[in-house]
C-alpha positions in Angstrom: 0.0 0.0 0.0 1.3 3.4 -0.8 1.6 5.5 2.3 3.5 8.5 0.7 2.1 12.0 0.7 2.9 12.4 -3.0 0.1 10.4 -4.6 0.2 10.5 -8.4 -2.7 11.6 -10.3 -4.0 8.9 -12.9 -4.6 10.6 -16.3 -5.0 9.2 -19.8 -6.8 11.8 -21.8 -5.3 15.2 -22.2 -7.2 18.6 -22.8 -6.7 18.2 -26.7 -8.4 14.6 -26.7 -5.0 12.7 -27.2 -5.1 9.2 -25.4 -2.1 8.1 -23.7 -0.4 4.8 -24.9 -0.4 3.6 -21.3 -4.0 3.2 -21.4 -4.6 -0.6 -21.7 -8.5 -0.6 -20.8 -11.3 -1.8 -23.0 -13.8 1.0 -23.2 -15.4 0.6 -26.6 -16.6 3.5 -28.9 -20.1 2.5 -28.3 -19.7 2.9 -24.3 -17.8 6.2 -25.0 -20.5 7.6 -27.3 -23.3 6.7 -24.7 -21.1 8.2 -22.0 -20.6 11.6 -24.1 -24.5 11.7 -24.7 -25.3 11.2 -21.1 -22.9 14.0 -19.9 -24.3 16.1 -22.4 -27.8 15.4 -21.5 -26.9 16.0 -17.8 -25.2 19.4 -18.6 -28.2 20.6 -20.8 -30.8 19.6 -18.1 -28.8 21.5 -15.5 -28.9 24.6 -17.5 -32.5 24.5 -18.1 -33.3 23.9 -14.5 -31.1 26.9 -13.4 -33.0 29.2 -15.9 -36.4 27.8 -14.6 -35.4 28.6 -11.2 -34.3 32.0 -12.1 -37.8 32.5 -13.8 -39.5 31.4 -10.5 -40.9 28.2 -12.1 -39.0 25.7 -9.7 -37.6 26.6 -6.3 -33.8 25.3 -6.2 -31.4 23.9 -8.6 -27.8 22.7 -8.7 -25.3 21.9 -11.5 -22.6 19.4 -12.1 -21.0 22.0 -14.8 -17.5 20.6 -15.3 -17.9 17.5 -13.1 -19.9 15.2 -15.4 -17.3 12.6 -16.0 -17.1 11.9 -12.3 -20.7 10.5 -12.3 -21.0 8.9 -15.8 -17.5 7.4 -16.2 -17.9 5.8 -12.8 -21.5 4.6 -13.4 -20.3 2.8 -16.5 -17.8 0.9 -14.5 -20.3 -0.4 -12.1 -23.0 -3.2 -12.4 -26.8 -2.5 -11.8 -26.7 -4.5 -8.7 -24.5 -2.1 -7.1 -26.0 0.4 -4.6 -25.3 4.1 -5.3 -25.3 6.8 -2.5 -25.2 10.0 -4.4 -24.8 13.7 -3.4 -26.3 16.4 -5.3 -24.2 16.4 -8.6 -24.4 12.8 -9.6 -27.7 13.1 -11.7 -25.7 11.4 -14.6 -25.5 8.3 -12.7 -29.5 8.0 -13.1 -29.4 8.8 -16.6 -26.6 6.3 -17.3 -28.9 3.6 -15.7 -31.7 4.6 -17.7 -33.5 7.3 -15.8 -35.6 9.3 -18.3 -35.4 13.3 -18.6 -39.1 13.5 -17.9 -38.6 11.5 -14.6 -35.9 13.8 -13.4 -37.8 16.9 -14.5 -41.0 15.8 -12.5 -38.7 15.6 -9.4 -37.3 19.0 -10.1 -40.9 20.4 -10.2 -41.8 18.2 -7.2 -45.2 17.3 -8.9 -47.5 14.4 -8.4 -45.3 12.4 -10.8 -42.1 12.9 -8.8 -41.0 9.4 -7.3 -40.7 11.1 -3.9 -43.8 12.9 -3.9 -42.4 16.5 -3.7 -41.1 15.8 -0.2 -37.5 16.7 -0.8 -35.9 19.9 -2.4 -35.0 19.7 -6.2 -31.8 17.8 -7.0 -32.5 15.4 -4.2 -33.2 12.7 -6.5 -33.2 8.8 -6.1 -34.6 5.8 -8.0 -35.3 2.5 -6.0 -35.6 0.3 -9.0 -32.2 1.6 -10.0 -30.5 1.1 -6.6 -29.8 4.9 -6.4 -30.5 5.9 -2.8 -32.4 9.1 -2.4 -30.0 12.3 -1.8 -30.1 13.7 1.7 -29.3 17.5 2.3 -27.0 17.1 5.3 -23.3 16.6 4.2 -21.6 13.3 4.6 -24.6 11.4 6.0 -24.6 8.9 3.3 -21.0 7.9 4.0 -21.9 5.5 7.0 -25.1 4.4 5.3 -23.1 3.1 2.4 -20.5 1.4 4.7 -23.5 -0.4 6.4 -24.9 -1.3 3.1 -21.7 -2.7 1.8 -21.1 -4.6 5.2 -24.7 -6.2 4.7 -23.7 -7.3 1.2 -20.4 -8.8 2.7 -22.5 -10.7 5.2 -25.2 -12.1 2.7 -22.2 -12.8 0.2 -23.7 -10.6 -2.5 -21.3 -10.1 -5.4 -22.0 -6.2 -5.4 -20.4 -3.0 -3.9 -21.7 0.1 -2.6 -20.5 3.6 -3.8 -20.7 6.7 -1.9 -20.2 10.1 -3.7 -19.4 13.3 -1.9 -17.4 16.5 -2.1 -14.1 17.2 -0.4 -16.1 19.2 2.2 -17.7 16.4 3.4 -14.4 14.8 4.6 -14.5 17.4 7.4 -17.5 15.9 8.9 -17.6 13.4 11.6 -19.7 10.9 9.3 -16.7 10.6 7.0 -14.5 9.4 10.0 -17.3 7.0 11.3 -18.2 5.7 7.9 -14.6 5.1 6.7 -13.3 3.7 9.9 -16.3 1.3 10.1 -15.8 0.1 6.5 -11.9 -0.1 7.2 -12.4 -2.3 10.3 -15.2 -4.5 8.7 -13.5 -4.8 5.3 -16.8 -3.6 3.7 -16.8 -3.6 0.0 -17.5 0.1 -0.4 -16.0 2.7 -2.8 -15.6 6.2 -1.2 -15.7 8.4 -4.3 -14.7 12.0 -3.4 -15.3 14.8 -6.0 -12.6 17.4 -5.0 -13.9 20.3 -6.9 -11.8 22.9 -5.0 -14.6 24.5 -2.8 -16.9 23.5 0.0 -19.5 26.1 -1.2 -17.2 29.2 -0.7 -14.4 27.5 1.4 -11.3 26.4 -0.7 -9.3 23.4 0.1 -6.6 25.4 1.6 -8.8 26.5 4.4 -10.4 23.1 5.0 -7.4 20.7 5.6 -3.8 21.0 5.9 -2.9 17.6 4.4 -2.0 17.6 0.7 -5.4 16.2 -0.4 -8.2 13.6 0.5 -6.6 10.6 -0.9 -4.0 10.8 2.0 -6.7 10.5 4.5 -7.5 7.1 3.3 -4.1 5.8 4.5 -4.9 7.2 7.9 -7.7 4.6 8.2 -5.7 1.8 6.9 -7.5 1.5 3.5 -6.2 1.9 -0.1 -6.5 5.2 -2.0 -6.2 6.5 -5.4 -6.2 9.9 -6.9 -7.5 10.4 -10.4 -8.1 13.2 -13.0 -11.8 13.6 -12.4 -12.3 15.2 -15.9 -10.8 12.2 -17.6 -13.4 9.6 -18.7 -11.0 6.8 -19.3 -9.1 7.3 -16.1 -12.2 7.5 -13.8 -13.7 4.5 -15.4 -10.5 2.6 -14.9 -10.0 3.6 -11.4 -13.6 2.6 -10.3 -13.7 -0.7 -12.3 -10.4 -1.7 -10.5 -11.9 -0.4 -7.3 -15.1 -2.6 -7.7 -12.8 -5.5 -8.5 -10.6 -4.8 -5.3 -13.7 -4.7 -3.0 -15.2 -7.9 -4.4 -11.8 -9.6 -3.8 -12.5 -9.0 0.0 -9.7 -6.6 0.4 -12.0 -3.9 1.9 -12.9 -0.4 0.9 -11.2 2.0 -1.2 -11.0 5.7 -1.3 -10.9 7.6 -4.7 -10.1 11.4 -4.9 -11.3 12.7 -8.3 -9.7 16.0 -9.1 -12.2 18.2 -10.9 -13.6 21.7 -10.7 -17.0 23.2 -10.2 -17.2 25.6 -13.0 -20.7 27.0 -11.9 -22.0 28.2 -8.6 -22.5 25.8 -5.6 -26.4 26.2 -6.3 -28.7 28.8 -7.4 -28.5 30.3 -3.9 -24.7 31.1 -4.4 -22.6 33.8 -6.0 -19.1 32.4 -6.7 -17.9 35.8 -7.9 -17.5 36.7 -4.2 -14.9 34.2 -3.4 -12.9 33.2 -6.7 -11.7 35.0 -9.9 -13.1 34.3 -13.3 -9.6 33.7 -14.5 -9.6 30.7 -12.4 -12.7 29.3 -14.0 -11.3 30.0 -17.5 -8.3 27.8 -16.8 -10.6 25.0 -16.3 -12.8 25.4 -19.4 -10.1 23.6 -21.3 -10.2 20.7 -18.9 -13.9 20.3 -19.4 -14.7 16.4 -19.5 -17.1 16.8 -22.3 -14.9 18.8 -24.5 -12.0 16.4 -23.9 -14.2 13.3 -24.7 -15.7 15.1 -27.8 -12.2 15.8 -29.1 -11.0 12.2 -28.7 -14.1 10.9 -30.5 -13.6 13.4 -33.4 -10.2 12.1 -33.7 -11.4 8.5 -34.0 -13.8 9.5 -36.6 -16.6 8.6 -34.3 -18.0 12.4 -34.0 -18.5 15.5 -36.0 -20.2 18.8 -36.1 -23.4 17.4 -37.7 -23.7 14.8 -35.1 -23.3 17.4 -32.5 -26.1 19.6 -33.8 -28.2 16.5 -34.1 -27.8 15.5 -30.6 -28.2 19.1 -29.1 -31.3 19.3 -31.1 -32.9 15.9 -29.9 -31.9 16.5 -26.3 -33.2 20.0 -26.2 -36.5 18.9 -27.7 -36.9 16.1 -25.0 -36.1 18.4 -22.4 -38.7 21.2 -23.4 -41.2 18.6 -24.0 -40.6 17.2 -20.5 -40.8 20.8 -19.0 -44.1 21.5 -20.7 -45.5 18.2 -19.4 -44.3 19.0 -15.9 -45.8 22.5 -16.0 -49.2 20.9 -16.5 -48.8 18.2 -13.8 -50.7 18.8 -10.6 -48.9 19.0 -7.4 -48.9 15.9 -5.0 -52.1 15.6 -3.1 -52.2 17.1 0.3 -52.6 13.9 2.2 -49.0 12.8 0.9 -47.7 15.0 3.6 -48.4 12.3 6.2 -48.9 9.2 4.1 -46.0 6.7 2.7 -44.0 7.2 6.0 -45.7 4.9 8.5 -47.8 1.9 7.8 -50.6 3.7 9.8 -50.6 7.3 10.2 -50.0 8.2 13.8 -52.8 10.2 15.6 -50.4 13.3 16.1 -49.7 13.4 12.3 -53.4 12.8 11.5 -54.4 15.8 13.7 -51.7 18.1 12.1 -52.9 16.9 8.6 -56.6 17.9 9.6 -55.5 21.3 10.8 -53.6 21.8 7.5 -56.5 20.7 5.6 -58.9 23.1 7.4 -56.5 25.8 6.6 -56.6 25.0 2.9 -60.5 25.2 2.8 
């Protein structure tokens, strides 16, 4: 196990779309084309949701702008039986697994067709049939959940893993210590996937921790850790694929630090111009994961401007139709406030519901 502080960053694809001869993986053009489409879909939906929030149509939105490869490439390396514990910027995982834009947009509207009945804020998605656990607002809470899920898999001898996504700010939470330590001791088959995007809302890494990065923290818990270029589709896919095999071999958990950058605001409640320079963002635009993969595909003769225009038109049309459908979809029934939580609604909740109902009349 590497215990040094200078952990190399795995990278195969440069900003111009050149793939290193050191890459020995087996990603096919078909898989890469699907990955490209899903990343573009994720970005375009994020853009529209932010616009709708600014227009007052929905209440809140977050974006994975510049971080799309972290979710999509990692999802491509997993099996559908693996359990996923996402944070806010992993909608690409859902889309990779077949979640439709209309399903996601119903959730963003919190309407009657939302799978979680509008009980959560937008961007707090989940899909039980896809093994994607609903996002929760508190930072880091899913880390011990994923560890527990993985330990249960180990006990049941399932050939599956759990993966938990979080930002580097979550590693300052107590749940990070509890979850990683538990998984390390129990050798639970869980992948801890940290998107180090530079900022915990407005707090830069330099003011969060004194160690060189997040990967080093894994060694403190006695587990393997890797650092990867989070904007390199090939590298992210390989490191997660290898991590999955490592977990299933019974070697315990693994921590992955994906080096990426949040090119947009933290959320629609944030103004990044107050804490960082635009010149910093400009540097990262050339490292964009979508741009890099597109350049690679073009070099392989698998993509061109005509295909790009057709893809954008198709996705934008699908998004627009979904938005129009969501706008005409009623809100969840009032009784959903108290139903679907307990098998029988407790008297106290029933009384509160009756009071709300009376106030609505």
